[in-house]
PQR file of N, CA, C, O and H, with PARSE charges and radii, in Angstrom:
ATOM      1  N   MET A   1      57.141  98.727 -16.326 -0.4000 1.5000
ATOM      2  CA  MET A   1      57.447  99.793 -15.419 -0.0000 2.0000
ATOM      3  C   MET A   1      58.947 100.039 -15.351  0.5500 1.7000
ATOM      4  O   MET A   1      59.379 101.186 -15.465 -0.5500 1.4000
ATOM      5  N   ILE A   2      59.740  99.015 -15.170 -0.4000 1.5000
ATOM      6  CA  ILE A   2      61.182  99.195 -15.049 -0.0000 2.0000
ATOM      7  C   ILE A   2      61.764  99.762 -16.338  0.5500 1.7000
ATOM      8  O   ILE A   2      62.686 100.577 -16.294 -0.5500 1.4000
ATOM      9  H   ILE A   2      59.389  98.083 -15.077  0.4000 1.0000
ATOM     10  N   ASP A   3      61.242  99.344 -17.474 -0.4000 1.5000
ATOM     11  CA  ASP A   3      61.733  99.871 -18.745 -0.0000 2.0000
ATOM     12  C   ASP A   3      61.554 101.375 -18.838  0.5500 1.7000
ATOM     13  O   ASP A   3      62.368 102.056 -19.461 -0.5500 1.4000
ATOM     14  H   ASP A   3      60.493  98.682 -17.510  0.4000 1.0000
ATOM     15  N   GLU A   4      60.506 101.901 -18.231 -0.4000 1.5000
ATOM     16  CA  GLU A   4      60.239 103.335 -18.276 -0.0000 2.0000
ATOM     17  C   GLU A   4      61.053 104.107 -17.242  0.5500 1.7000
ATOM     18  O   GLU A   4      61.377 105.274 -17.463 -0.5500 1.4000
ATOM     19  H   GLU A   4      59.845 101.347 -17.724  0.4000 1.0000
ATOM     20  N   LEU A   5      61.384 103.480 -16.126 -0.4000 1.5000
ATOM     21  CA  LEU A   5      62.065 104.164 -15.027 -0.0000 2.0000
ATOM     22  C   LEU A   5      63.577 104.229 -15.184  0.5500 1.7000
ATOM     23  O   LEU A   5      64.192 105.258 -14.905 -0.5500 1.4000
ATOM     24  H   LEU A   5      61.120 102.532 -15.947  0.4000 1.0000
ATOM     25  N   LEU A   6      64.165 103.148 -15.625 -0.4000 1.5000
ATOM     26  CA  LEU A   6      65.615 103.027 -15.621 -0.0000 2.0000
ATOM     27  C   LEU A   6      66.193 103.139 -17.021  0.5500 1.7000
ATOM     28  O   LEU A   6      65.555 102.786 -18.013 -0.5500 1.4000
ATOM     29  H   LEU A   6      63.666 102.312 -15.852  0.4000 1.0000
ATOM     30  N   THR A   7      67.417 103.639 -17.072 -0.4000 1.5000
ATOM     31  CA  THR A   7      68.136 103.660 -18.344 -0.0000 2.0000
ATOM     32  C   THR A   7      68.575 102.229 -18.673  0.5500 1.7000
ATOM     33  O   THR A   7      68.546 101.349 -17.812 -0.5500 1.4000
ATOM     34  H   THR A   7      67.936 103.926 -16.266  0.4000 1.0000
ATOM     35  N   ASP A   8      68.974 102.012 -19.903 -0.4000 1.5000
ATOM     36  CA  ASP A   8      69.464 100.688 -20.286 -0.0000 2.0000
ATOM     37  C   ASP A   8      70.626 100.261 -19.397  0.5500 1.7000
ATOM     38  O   ASP A   8      70.680  99.115 -18.948 -0.5500 1.4000
ATOM     39  H   ASP A   8      68.998 102.726 -20.602  0.4000 1.0000
ATOM     40  N   ARG A   9      71.551 101.174 -19.143 -0.4000 1.5000
ATOM     41  CA  ARG A   9      72.722 100.851 -18.322 -0.0000 2.0000
ATOM     42  C   ARG A   9      72.313 100.556 -16.884  0.5500 1.7000
ATOM     43  O   ARG A   9      72.847  99.629 -16.274 -0.5500 1.4000
ATOM     44  H   ARG A   9      71.508 102.105 -19.507  0.4000 1.0000
ATOM     45  N   GLN A  10      71.378 101.322 -16.330 -0.4000 1.5000
ATOM     46  CA  GLN A  10      70.907 101.051 -14.967 -0.0000 2.0000
ATOM     47  C   GLN A  10      70.276  99.669 -14.883  0.5500 1.7000
ATOM     48  O   GLN A  10      70.529  98.933 -13.930 -0.5500 1.4000
ATOM     49  H   GLN A  10      70.944 102.075 -16.825  0.4000 1.0000
ATOM     50  N   ARG A  11      69.461  99.309 -15.863 -0.4000 1.5000
ATOM     51  CA  ARG A  11      68.851  97.972 -15.863 -0.0000 2.0000
ATOM     52  C   ARG A  11      69.912  96.887 -15.909  0.5500 1.7000
ATOM     53  O   ARG A  11      69.812  95.880 -15.207 -0.5500 1.4000
ATOM     54  H   ARG A  11      69.256  99.908 -16.637  0.4000 1.0000
ATOM     55  N   GLU A  12      70.925  97.094 -16.736 -0.4000 1.5000
ATOM     56  CA  GLU A  12      71.996  96.111 -16.858 -0.0000 2.0000
ATOM     57  C   GLU A  12      72.753  95.965 -15.534  0.5500 1.7000
ATOM     58  O   GLU A  12      73.032  94.847 -15.099 -0.5500 1.4000
ATOM     59  H   GLU A  12      71.006  97.911 -17.306  0.4000 1.0000
ATOM     60  N   VAL A  13      73.080  97.079 -14.901 -0.4000 1.5000
ATOM     61  CA  VAL A  13      73.800  97.041 -13.635 -0.0000 2.0000
ATOM     62  C   VAL A  13      72.937  96.394 -12.549  0.5500 1.7000
ATOM     63  O   VAL A  13      73.438  95.576 -11.777 -0.5500 1.4000
ATOM     64  H   VAL A  13      72.854  97.986 -15.255  0.4000 1.0000
ATOM     65  N   VAL A  14      71.669  96.743 -12.477 -0.4000 1.5000
ATOM     66  CA  VAL A  14      70.762  96.146 -11.494 -0.0000 2.0000
ATOM     67  C   VAL A  14      70.683  94.640 -11.700  0.5500 1.7000
ATOM     68  O   VAL A  14      70.745  93.880 -10.734 -0.5500 1.4000
ATOM     69  H   VAL A  14      71.262  97.407 -13.104  0.4000 1.0000
ATOM     70  N   TRP A  15      70.550  94.209 -12.927 -0.4000 1.5000
ATOM     71  CA  TRP A  15      70.469  92.777 -13.217 -0.0000 2.0000
ATOM     72  C   TRP A  15      71.729  92.056 -12.739  0.5500 1.7000
ATOM     73  O   TRP A  15      71.647  91.043 -12.044 -0.5500 1.4000
ATOM     74  H   TRP A  15      70.500  94.827 -13.712  0.4000 1.0000
ATOM     75  N   LEU A  16      72.892  92.584 -13.113 -0.4000 1.5000
ATOM     76  CA  LEU A  16      74.148  91.943 -12.744 -0.0000 2.0000
ATOM     77  C   LEU A  16      74.357  91.933 -11.230  0.5500 1.7000
ATOM     78  O   LEU A  16      74.873  90.959 -10.681 -0.5500 1.4000
ATOM     79  H   LEU A  16      72.959  93.407 -13.678  0.4000 1.0000
ATOM     80  N   TYR A  17      73.965  92.994 -10.566 -0.4000 1.5000
ATOM     81  CA  TYR A  17      74.179  93.116  -9.124 -0.0000 2.0000
ATOM     82  C   TYR A  17      73.224  92.237  -8.325  0.5500 1.7000
ATOM     83  O   TYR A  17      73.650  91.479  -7.453 -0.5500 1.4000
ATOM     84  H   TYR A  17      73.546  93.785 -11.012  0.4000 1.0000
ATOM     85  N   PHE A  18      71.941  92.341  -8.624 -0.4000 1.5000
ATOM     86  CA  PHE A  18      70.950  91.636  -7.808 -0.0000 2.0000
ATOM     87  C   PHE A  18      70.640  90.215  -8.284  0.5500 1.7000
ATOM     88  O   PHE A  18      70.394  89.334  -7.460 -0.5500 1.4000
ATOM     89  H   PHE A  18      71.595  92.956  -9.332  0.4000 1.0000
ATOM     90  N   PHE A  19      70.648  89.982  -9.571 -0.4000 1.5000
ATOM     91  CA  PHE A  19      70.242  88.674 -10.083 -0.0000 2.0000
ATOM     92  C   PHE A  19      71.405  87.770 -10.452  0.5500 1.7000
ATOM     93  O   PHE A  19      71.294  86.548 -10.360 -0.5500 1.4000
ATOM     94  H   PHE A  19      70.848  90.698 -10.241  0.4000 1.0000
ATOM     95  N   GLU A  20      72.521  88.361 -10.870 -0.4000 1.5000
ATOM     96  CA  GLU A  20      73.705  87.561 -11.163 -0.0000 2.0000
ATOM     97  C   GLU A  20      74.646  87.495  -9.970  0.5500 1.7000
ATOM     98  O   GLU A  20      75.552  86.662  -9.930 -0.5500 1.4000
ATOM     99  H   GLU A  20      72.611  89.354 -10.944  0.4000 1.0000
ATOM    100  N   GLY A  21      74.429  88.376  -8.998 -0.4000 1.5000
ATOM    101  CA  GLY A  21      75.220  88.341  -7.773 -0.0000 2.0000
ATOM    102  C   GLY A  21      76.643  88.870  -7.902  0.5500 1.7000
ATOM    103  O   GLY A  21      77.498  88.560  -7.072 -0.5500 1.4000
ATOM    104  H   GLY A  21      73.694  89.052  -9.031  0.4000 1.0000
ATOM    105  N   LEU A  22      76.902  89.665  -8.934 -0.4000 1.5000
ATOM    106  CA  LEU A  22      78.241  90.215  -9.099 -0.0000 2.0000
ATOM    107  C   LEU A  22      78.432  91.422  -8.189  0.5500 1.7000
ATOM    108  O   LEU A  22      77.486  92.165  -7.927 -0.5500 1.4000
ATOM    109  H   LEU A  22      76.207  89.917  -9.608  0.4000 1.0000
ATOM    110  N   ASN A  23      79.659  91.614  -7.706 -0.4000 1.5000
ATOM    111  CA  ASN A  23      79.934  92.812  -6.923 -0.0000 2.0000
ATOM    112  C   ASN A  23      80.236  93.975  -7.867  0.5500 1.7000
ATOM    113  O   ASN A  23      80.369  93.787  -9.076 -0.5500 1.4000
ATOM    114  H   ASN A  23      80.427  91.010  -7.918  0.4000 1.0000
ATOM    115  N   GLN A  24      80.340  95.163  -7.307 -0.4000 1.5000
ATOM    116  CA  GLN A  24      80.514  96.356  -8.135 -0.0000 2.0000
ATOM    117  C   GLN A  24      81.804  96.305  -8.960  0.5500 1.7000
ATOM    118  O   GLN A  24      81.824  96.742 -10.110 -0.5500 1.4000
ATOM    119  H   GLN A  24      80.232  95.315  -6.324  0.4000 1.0000
ATOM    120  N   ARG A  25      82.858  95.784  -8.384 -0.4000 1.5000
ATOM    121  CA  ARG A  25      84.130  95.687  -9.108 -0.0000 2.0000
ATOM    122  C   ARG A  25      84.014  94.792 -10.334  0.5500 1.7000
ATOM    123  O   ARG A  25      84.503  95.130 -11.412 -0.5500 1.4000
ATOM    124  H   ARG A  25      82.842  95.430  -7.449  0.4000 1.0000
ATOM    125  N   ARG A  26      83.355  93.638 -10.156 -0.4000 1.5000
ATOM    126  CA  ARG A  26      83.185  92.690 -11.276 -0.0000 2.0000
ATOM    127  C   ARG A  26      82.281  93.272 -12.364  0.5500 1.7000
ATOM    128  O   ARG A  26      82.528  93.081 -13.555 -0.5500 1.4000
ATOM    129  H   ARG A  26      82.957  93.364  -9.280  0.4000 1.0000
ATOM    130  N   ILE A  27      81.237  93.980 -11.946 -0.4000 1.5000
ATOM    131  CA  ILE A  27      80.347  94.620 -12.925 -0.0000 2.0000
ATOM    132  C   ILE A  27      81.136  95.647 -13.728  0.5500 1.7000
ATOM    133  O   ILE A  27      81.013  95.717 -14.950 -0.5500 1.4000
ATOM    134  H   ILE A  27      81.035  94.134 -10.978  0.4000 1.0000
ATOM    135  N   ALA A  28      81.941  96.437 -13.038 -0.4000 1.5000
ATOM    136  CA  ALA A  28      82.751  97.451 -13.715 -0.0000 2.0000
ATOM    137  C   ALA A  28      83.671  96.807 -14.746  0.5500 1.7000
ATOM    138  O   ALA A  28      83.781  97.296 -15.870 -0.5500 1.4000
ATOM    139  H   ALA A  28      82.040  96.380 -12.044  0.4000 1.0000
ATOM    140  N   GLU A  29      84.325  95.727 -14.374 -0.4000 1.5000
ATOM    141  CA  GLU A  29      85.211  95.020 -15.298 -0.0000 2.0000
ATOM    142  C   GLU A  29      84.437  94.499 -16.502  0.5500 1.7000
ATOM    143  O   GLU A  29      84.872  94.647 -17.644 -0.5500 1.4000
ATOM    144  H   GLU A  29      84.235  95.330 -13.460  0.4000 1.0000
ATOM    145  N   LYS A  30      83.300  93.895 -16.240 -0.4000 1.5000
ATOM    146  CA  LYS A  30      82.490  93.302 -17.307 -0.0000 2.0000
ATOM    147  C   LYS A  30      81.977  94.351 -18.290  0.5500 1.7000
ATOM    148  O   LYS A  30      81.916  94.102 -19.494 -0.5500 1.4000
ATOM    149  H   LYS A  30      82.946  93.774 -15.312  0.4000 1.0000
ATOM    150  N   LEU A  31      81.604  95.535 -17.770 -0.4000 1.5000
ATOM    151  CA  LEU A  31      81.017  96.569 -18.618 -0.0000 2.0000
ATOM    152  C   LEU A  31      82.037  97.584 -19.126  0.5500 1.7000
ATOM    153  O   LEU A  31      81.710  98.432 -19.956 -0.5500 1.4000
ATOM    154  H   LEU A  31      81.654  95.737 -16.792  0.4000 1.0000
ATOM    155  N   GLY A  32      83.264  97.501 -18.632 -0.4000 1.5000
ATOM    156  CA  GLY A  32      84.302  98.425 -19.069 -0.0000 2.0000
ATOM    157  C   GLY A  32      84.095  99.846 -18.549  0.5500 1.7000
ATOM    158  O   GLY A  32      84.397 100.823 -19.233 -0.5500 1.4000
ATOM    159  H   GLY A  32      83.530  96.812 -17.958  0.4000 1.0000
ATOM    160  N   ILE A  33      83.574  99.939 -17.324 -0.4000 1.5000
ATOM    161  CA  ILE A  33      83.369 101.239 -16.680 -0.0000 2.0000
ATOM    162  C   ILE A  33      84.030 101.196 -15.312  0.5500 1.7000
ATOM    163  O   ILE A  33      84.507 100.145 -14.886 -0.5500 1.4000
ATOM    164  H   ILE A  33      83.329  99.145 -16.768  0.4000 1.0000
ATOM    165  N   THR A  34      84.061 102.328 -14.624 -0.4000 1.5000
ATOM    166  CA  THR A  34      84.677 102.353 -13.302 -0.0000 2.0000
ATOM    167  C   THR A  34      83.706 101.815 -12.250  0.5500 1.7000
ATOM    168  O   THR A  34      82.493 101.776 -12.458 -0.5500 1.4000
ATOM    169  H   THR A  34      83.673 103.182 -14.971  0.4000 1.0000
ATOM    170  N   GLN A  35      84.277 101.400 -11.113 -0.4000 1.5000
ATOM    171  CA  GLN A  35      83.444 100.951 -10.004 -0.0000 2.0000
ATOM    172  C   GLN A  35      82.597 102.116  -9.511  0.5500 1.7000
ATOM    173  O   GLN A  35      81.457 101.910  -9.096 -0.5500 1.4000
ATOM    174  H   GLN A  35      85.263 101.432 -10.944  0.4000 1.0000
ATOM    175  N   GLN A  36      83.128 103.331  -9.549 -0.4000 1.5000
ATOM    176  CA  GLN A  36      82.375 104.513  -9.148 -0.0000 2.0000
ATOM    177  C   GLN A  36      81.136 104.693 -10.025  0.5500 1.7000
ATOM    178  O   GLN A  36      80.069 105.046  -9.524 -0.5500 1.4000
ATOM    179  H   GLN A  36      84.054 103.498  -9.886  0.4000 1.0000
ATOM    180  N   SER A  37      81.271 104.454 -11.317 -0.4000 1.5000
ATOM    181  CA  SER A  37      80.121 104.551 -12.225 -0.0000 2.0000
ATOM    182  C   SER A  37      79.057 103.518 -11.886  0.5500 1.7000
ATOM    183  O   SER A  37      77.861 103.809 -11.926 -0.5500 1.4000
ATOM    184  H   SER A  37      82.138 104.167 -11.724  0.4000 1.0000
ATOM    185  N   VAL A  38      79.496 102.317 -11.555 -0.4000 1.5000
ATOM    186  CA  VAL A  38      78.552 101.270 -11.152 -0.0000 2.0000
ATOM    187  C   VAL A  38      77.788 101.727  -9.915  0.5500 1.7000
ATOM    188  O   VAL A  38      76.565 101.604  -9.855 -0.5500 1.4000
ATOM    189  H   VAL A  38      80.467 102.080 -11.522  0.4000 1.0000
ATOM    190  N   SER A  39      78.508 102.254  -8.934 -0.4000 1.5000
ATOM    191  CA  SER A  39      77.880 102.734  -7.716 -0.0000 2.0000
ATOM    192  C   SER A  39      76.866 103.840  -8.023  0.5500 1.7000
ATOM    193  O   SER A  39      75.772 103.849  -7.458 -0.5500 1.4000
ATOM    194  H   SER A  39      79.502 102.354  -8.984  0.4000 1.0000
ATOM    195  N   GLU A  40      77.215 104.757  -8.901 -0.4000 1.5000
ATOM    196  CA  GLU A  40      76.303 105.843  -9.260 -0.0000 2.0000
ATOM    197  C   GLU A  40      75.074 105.330 -10.002  0.5500 1.7000
ATOM    198  O   GLU A  40      73.977 105.854  -9.812 -0.5500 1.4000
ATOM    199  H   GLU A  40      78.103 104.750  -9.360  0.4000 1.0000
ATOM    200  N   HIS A  41      75.239 104.320 -10.838 -0.4000 1.5000
ATOM    201  CA  HIS A  41      74.082 103.730 -11.512 -0.0000 2.0000
ATOM    202  C   HIS A  41      73.139 103.095 -10.497  0.5500 1.7000
ATOM    203  O   HIS A  41      71.919 103.167 -10.652 -0.5500 1.4000
ATOM    204  H   HIS A  41      76.131 103.894 -10.993  0.4000 1.0000
ATOM    205  N   LEU A  42      73.692 102.480  -9.468 -0.4000 1.5000
ATOM    206  CA  LEU A  42      72.868 101.840  -8.445 -0.0000 2.0000
ATOM    207  C   LEU A  42      72.291 102.835  -7.448  0.5500 1.7000
ATOM    208  O   LEU A  42      71.090 102.821  -7.176 -0.5500 1.4000
ATOM    209  H   LEU A  42      74.682 102.422  -9.342  0.4000 1.0000
ATOM    210  N   TYR A  43      73.140 103.694  -6.905 -0.4000 1.5000
ATOM    211  CA  TYR A  43      72.753 104.514  -5.759 -0.0000 2.0000
ATOM    212  C   TYR A  43      72.624 106.008  -6.050  0.5500 1.7000
ATOM    213  O   TYR A  43      72.141 106.761  -5.205 -0.5500 1.4000
ATOM    214  H   TYR A  43      74.116 103.704  -7.125  0.4000 1.0000
ATOM    215  N   GLY A  44      73.046 106.441  -7.226 -0.4000 1.5000
ATOM    216  CA  GLY A  44      72.994 107.848  -7.562 -0.0000 2.0000
ATOM    217  C   GLY A  44      74.175 108.598  -6.990  0.5500 1.7000
ATOM    218  O   GLY A  44      75.135 107.994  -6.511 -0.5500 1.4000
ATOM    219  H   GLY A  44      73.439 105.829  -7.913  0.4000 1.0000
ATOM    220  N   LYS A  45      74.103 109.914  -7.039 -0.4000 1.5000
ATOM    221  CA  LYS A  45      75.164 110.748  -6.490 -0.0000 2.0000
ATOM    222  C   LYS A  45      74.559 112.047  -6.000  0.5500 1.7000
ATOM    223  O   LYS A  45      73.391 112.339  -6.258 -0.5500 1.4000
ATOM    224  H   LYS A  45      73.324 110.405  -7.427  0.4000 1.0000
ATOM    225  N   VAL A  46      75.355 112.815  -5.297 -0.4000 1.5000
ATOM    226  CA  VAL A  46      74.894 114.099  -4.783 -0.0000 2.0000
ATOM    227  C   VAL A  46      75.378 115.190  -5.725  0.5500 1.7000
ATOM    228  O   VAL A  46      76.567 115.296  -6.023 -0.5500 1.4000
ATOM    229  H   VAL A  46      76.303 112.578  -5.088  0.4000 1.0000
ATOM    230  N   ARG A  47      74.435 115.995  -6.184 -0.4000 1.5000
ATOM    231  CA  ARG A  47      74.749 117.108  -7.060 -0.0000 2.0000
ATOM    232  C   ARG A  47      74.067 118.346  -6.497  0.5500 1.7000
ATOM    233  O   ARG A  47      72.855 118.351  -6.281 -0.5500 1.4000
ATOM    234  H   ARG A  47      73.469 115.909  -5.942  0.4000 1.0000
ATOM    235  N   ASP A  48      74.842 119.387  -6.262 -0.4000 1.5000
ATOM    236  CA  ASP A  48      74.310 120.625  -5.689 -0.0000 2.0000
ATOM    237  C   ASP A  48      73.516 120.367  -4.402  0.5500 1.7000
ATOM    238  O   ASP A  48      72.479 120.985  -4.160 -0.5500 1.4000
ATOM    239  H   ASP A  48      75.827 119.383  -6.438  0.4000 1.0000
ATOM    240  N   GLY A  49      74.028 119.442  -3.587 -0.4000 1.5000
ATOM    241  CA  GLY A  49      73.418 119.184  -2.294 -0.0000 2.0000
ATOM    242  C   GLY A  49      72.206 118.279  -2.299  0.5500 1.7000
ATOM    243  O   GLY A  49      71.607 118.050  -1.248 -0.5500 1.4000
ATOM    244  H   GLY A  49      74.870 118.940  -3.783  0.4000 1.0000
ATOM    245  N   ARG A  50      71.824 117.750  -3.470 -0.4000 1.5000
ATOM    246  CA  ARG A  50      70.684 116.828  -3.488 -0.0000 2.0000
ATOM    247  C   ARG A  50      71.044 115.535  -4.200  0.5500 1.7000
ATOM    248  O   ARG A  50      71.866 115.507  -5.116 -0.5500 1.4000
ATOM    249  H   ARG A  50      72.311 117.935  -4.324  0.4000 1.0000
ATOM    250  N   ALA A  51      70.398 114.462  -3.746 -0.4000 1.5000
ATOM    251  CA  ALA A  51      70.619 113.151  -4.352 -0.0000 2.0000
ATOM    252  C   ALA A  51      69.924 113.100  -5.707  0.5500 1.7000
ATOM    253  O   ALA A  51      68.754 113.463  -5.831 -0.5500 1.4000
ATOM    254  H   ALA A  51      69.731 114.484  -3.002  0.4000 1.0000
ATOM    255  N   VAL A  52      70.654 112.648  -6.715 -0.4000 1.5000
ATOM    256  CA  VAL A  52      70.086 112.519  -8.058 -0.0000 2.0000
ATOM    257  C   VAL A  52      70.434 111.150  -8.628  0.5500 1.7000
ATOM    258  O   VAL A  52      71.434 110.534  -8.258 -0.5500 1.4000
ATOM    259  H   VAL A  52      71.604 112.353  -6.614  0.4000 1.0000
ATOM    260  N   GLY A  53      69.576 110.692  -9.540 -0.4000 1.5000
ATOM    261  CA  GLY A  53      69.822 109.436 -10.227 -0.0000 2.0000
ATOM    262  C   GLY A  53      69.773 108.242  -9.297  0.5500 1.7000
ATOM    263  O   GLY A  53      69.296 108.325  -8.165 -0.5500 1.4000
ATOM    264  H   GLY A  53      68.764 111.193  -9.840  0.4000 1.0000
ATOM    265  N   GLY A  54      70.266 107.153  -9.793 -0.4000 1.5000
ATOM    266  CA  GLY A  54      70.331 105.935  -9.009 -0.0000 2.0000
ATOM    267  C   GLY A  54      69.115 105.053  -9.199  0.5500 1.7000
ATOM    268  O   GLY A  54      67.984 105.447  -8.912 -0.5500 1.4000
ATOM    269  H   GLY A  54      70.654 107.085 -10.712  0.4000 1.0000
ATOM    270  N   ALA A  55      69.370 103.857  -9.688 -0.4000 1.5000
ATOM    271  CA  ALA A  55      68.290 102.912  -9.964 -0.0000 2.0000
ATOM    272  C   ALA A  55      67.520 102.541  -8.705  0.5500 1.7000
ATOM    273  O   ALA A  55      66.294 102.440  -8.735 -0.5500 1.4000
ATOM    274  H   ALA A  55      70.288 103.537  -9.921  0.4000 1.0000
ATOM    275  N   ILE A  56      68.221 102.339  -7.609 -0.4000 1.5000
ATOM    276  CA  ILE A  56      67.543 101.912  -6.383 -0.0000 2.0000
ATOM    277  C   ILE A  56      66.607 102.999  -5.881  0.5500 1.7000
ATOM    278  O   ILE A  56      65.489 102.710  -5.453 -0.5500 1.4000
ATOM    279  H   ILE A  56      69.217 102.421  -7.584  0.4000 1.0000
ATOM    280  N   ARG A  57      67.051 104.230  -5.930 -0.4000 1.5000
ATOM    281  CA  ARG A  57      66.197 105.344  -5.509 -0.0000 2.0000
ATOM    282  C   ARG A  57      64.954 105.428  -6.383  0.5500 1.7000
ATOM    283  O   ARG A  57      63.849 105.628  -5.879 -0.5500 1.4000
ATOM    284  H   ARG A  57      67.959 104.465  -6.278  0.4000 1.0000
ATOM    285  N   LYS A  58      65.130 105.278  -7.687 -0.4000 1.5000
ATOM    286  CA  LYS A  58      63.992 105.325  -8.615 -0.0000 2.0000
ATOM    287  C   LYS A  58      63.011 104.178  -8.346  0.5500 1.7000
ATOM    288  O   LYS A  58      61.796 104.375  -8.352 -0.5500 1.4000
ATOM    289  H   LYS A  58      66.028 105.116  -8.097  0.4000 1.0000
ATOM    290  N   LEU A  59      63.549 102.996  -8.115 -0.4000 1.5000
ATOM    291  CA  LEU A  59      62.683 101.838  -7.869 -0.0000 2.0000
ATOM    292  C   LEU A  59      61.934 101.967  -6.542  0.5500 1.7000
ATOM    293  O   LEU A  59      60.752 101.630  -6.465 -0.5500 1.4000
ATOM    294  H   LEU A  59      64.536 102.837  -8.110  0.4000 1.0000
ATOM    295  N   ARG A  60      62.608 102.450  -5.506 -0.4000 1.5000
ATOM    296  CA  ARG A  60      61.938 102.669  -4.207 -0.0000 2.0000
ATOM    297  C   ARG A  60      60.789 103.654  -4.348  0.5500 1.7000
ATOM    298  O   ARG A  60      59.697 103.436  -3.823 -0.5500 1.4000
ATOM    299  H   ARG A  60      63.568 102.724  -5.569  0.4000 1.0000
ATOM    300  N   SER A  61      61.047 104.734  -5.061 -0.4000 1.5000
ATOM    301  CA  SER A  61      60.025 105.758  -5.255 -0.0000 2.0000
ATOM    302  C   SER A  61      58.830 105.194  -6.014  0.5500 1.7000
ATOM    303  O   SER A  61      57.683 105.447  -5.647 -0.5500 1.4000
ATOM    304  H   SER A  61      61.934 104.911  -5.489  0.4000 1.0000
ATOM    305  N   ALA A  62      59.096 104.431  -7.069 -0.4000 1.5000
ATOM    306  CA  ALA A  62      58.016 103.833  -7.863 -0.0000 2.0000
ATOM    307  C   ALA A  62      57.203 102.856  -7.028  0.5500 1.7000
ATOM    308  O   ALA A  62      55.978 102.816  -7.138 -0.5500 1.4000
ATOM    309  H   ALA A  62      60.028 104.225  -7.367  0.4000 1.0000
ATOM    310  N   CYS A  63      57.869 102.073  -6.198 -0.4000 1.5000
ATOM    311  CA  CYS A  63      57.161 101.130  -5.328 -0.0000 2.0000
ATOM    312  C   CYS A  63      56.281 101.880  -4.340  0.5500 1.7000
ATOM    313  O   CYS A  63      55.127 101.507  -4.126 -0.5500 1.4000
ATOM    314  H   CYS A  63      58.864 102.105  -6.108  0.4000 1.0000
ATOM    315  N   ALA A  64      56.817 102.931  -3.740 -0.4000 1.5000
ATOM    316  CA  ALA A  64      56.055 103.723  -2.764 -0.0000 2.0000
ATOM    317  C   ALA A  64      54.815 104.324  -3.408  0.5500 1.7000
ATOM    318  O   ALA A  64      53.743 104.328  -2.802 -0.5500 1.4000
ATOM    319  H   ALA A  64      57.754 103.234  -3.914  0.4000 1.0000
ATOM    320  N   GLU A  65      54.948 104.828  -4.620 -0.4000 1.5000
ATOM    321  CA  GLU A  65      53.805 105.411  -5.330 -0.0000 2.0000
ATOM    322  C   GLU A  65      52.724 104.380  -5.588  0.5500 1.7000
ATOM    323  O   GLU A  65      51.548 104.732  -5.693 -0.5500 1.4000
ATOM    324  H   GLU A  65      55.818 104.824  -5.113  0.4000 1.0000
ATOM    325  N   ARG A  66      53.096 103.121  -5.692 -0.4000 1.5000
ATOM    326  CA  ARG A  66      52.145 102.055  -5.983 -0.0000 2.0000
ATOM    327  C   ARG A  66      51.724 101.284  -4.735  0.5500 1.7000
ATOM    328  O   ARG A  66      51.007 100.287  -4.821 -0.5500 1.4000
ATOM    329  H   ARG A  66      54.051 102.836  -5.606  0.4000 1.0000
ATOM    330  N   GLY A  67      52.179 101.760  -3.573 -0.4000 1.5000
ATOM    331  CA  GLY A  67      51.803 101.100  -2.317 -0.0000 2.0000
ATOM    332  C   GLY A  67      52.526  99.783  -2.070  0.5500 1.7000
ATOM    333  O   GLY A  67      52.058  98.950  -1.295 -0.5500 1.4000
ATOM    334  H   GLY A  67      52.761 102.570  -3.503  0.4000 1.0000
ATOM    335  N   ILE A  68      53.639  99.600  -2.713 -0.4000 1.5000
ATOM    336  CA  ILE A  68      54.422  98.379  -2.536 -0.0000 2.0000
ATOM    337  C   ILE A  68      55.485  98.644  -1.478  0.5500 1.7000
ATOM    338  O   ILE A  68      56.263  99.590  -1.601 -0.5500 1.4000
ATOM    339  H   ILE A  68      54.019 100.278  -3.343  0.4000 1.0000
ATOM    340  N   ARG A  69      55.519  97.819  -0.447 -0.4000 1.5000
ATOM    341  CA  ARG A  69      56.485  98.001   0.624 -0.0000 2.0000
ATOM    342  C   ARG A  69      57.855  97.533   0.171  0.5500 1.7000
ATOM    343  O   ARG A  69      57.989  96.489  -0.468 -0.5500 1.4000
ATOM    344  H   ARG A  69      54.887  97.051  -0.347  0.4000 1.0000
ATOM    345  N   TRP A  70      58.851  98.300   0.502 -0.4000 1.5000
ATOM    346  CA  TRP A  70      60.235  98.008   0.123 -0.0000 2.0000
ATOM    347  C   TRP A  70      60.973  97.490   1.353  0.5500 1.7000
ATOM    348  O   TRP A  70      61.015  98.158   2.386 -0.5500 1.4000
ATOM    349  H   TRP A  70      58.742  99.148   1.021  0.4000 1.0000
ATOM    350  N   GLY A  71      61.553  96.299   1.238 -0.4000 1.5000
ATOM    351  CA  GLY A  71      62.387  95.777   2.299 -0.0000 2.0000
ATOM    352  C   GLY A  71      61.699  95.166   3.397  0.5500 1.7000
ATOM    353  O   GLY A  71      62.336  94.697   4.340 -0.5500 1.4000
ATOM    354  H   GLY A  71      61.518  95.756   0.399  0.4000 1.0000
TER
END
């Protein structure tokens, strides 16, 4: 399921953040991207007034569709 929902980069950021316990700054350094990019991979961004992207949003939605309680 996660392989279908998230991009390779989103999976990598999620792994480093939640399972390796790295903060956004450390992830950015490790991956050679900005901290803002890390945040967008995790939480998405607002485009034309609506939230788009973001691994956490995608995972919450997938859990809700399957009746899995989040949090």
